[in-house]
N, C-alpha and C positions, 0 to 999 in steps of 0.2 A: 313589237312582240313577235312571237313565232309565226302567226298568221301572215303578217306583212312581209316577213322574210321569205316564207314559202311562196307567197304570191309573186314576189320579185323574181325568184328563181324560175317560177312557171312562165312568167312573161318574157324573161330574157333567155330562156333555155340554157341556163348555166347553173351548175351545182356549186353552191358556196358553203363554206364552213360557218356554222352558227357560233356566235361569240359565247364563251363560257365565263361564268363568274365563280370565283372560289372565295370561301370565307371559313373562318373557324366555326364549325357547327355549334359547339357548346356555348360560344359567346354570342353568336348571331341569333340562334333559334330558341335558346332557353330550354335545353334538353332536360328531361327527367331521368335520373339515373336510378334504375331499379336493382342493379347489381353490377358486378365488375365488367361483364361483357354485354349487358342488357341495356340498350338505350331506347327510349320511347319518345317519339315526337308527338306531343299532345295535339289533337285536332279538336277544336272547340266549335260549337254551333254559333251561327250568326246571332246577333241581337234579335230577340223575339222568337227564337227557335229553341227546341229542347233536344237533348240526347236521350238515349234509353229506349229507343224503338228498334226492335230487331225481329228478323224472320229468316229462318233457314241459314243462319250463320252470317247474314248481312245486317249491318246496323246503319240506321239513317237518322238524320235530324229532321224533325217536323216542327211546324209552327206551334207555338204555345197554345194549348187547348185541345190538341188531338188526344184521343184515348184509344187504347187497344181493345179489340173484341176477342177475348178468350184465346189469345195467342194464335189466331188463324191467319195472321198476315193482313188483317183488315184494321184500318185505323179511321176513326170518325171525329169530325169537328162539329159539334152540335150547335155552337153559337154563331159561327161565321166570323168574318172580320172585314176591316176596311183598310185599304192601302192607297197611296197616292202613286200614280204612274203617269209620267210625262205631264205633271201638273194637274191631272184630273183624278178625282176620287173614284176608286173601283171598290164596289161593295160585293163581297163574296158571301152568299147566303149560307145559313146554317145547314147542317146535314151533309156536308162534303165528306165523301168516303174515298179512301185510298186503299187499294188492294195490291199486295205484292204476291207474285207467284214464283 
């Protein structure tokens, strides 16, 4: 990936061209056509996350279960959740609050 190529250039003190890939966008990415000149690349949330959270023109995906507090850029998850990380269970308690400024 990009990081390994950048690291190689840093270590060897040589600037290299990054390889480029070319593909037919409509066939490779499944574009949504909204009009003659309007193409939209849909970005979808990961499994277990939801779209529809926004503040000051920015939209984000949050874990399922978050709710918005009166459009103030504060989102709360009351129940908490459990995930597995590196083979271990991680329990996130309820009451997690995320604030965007």
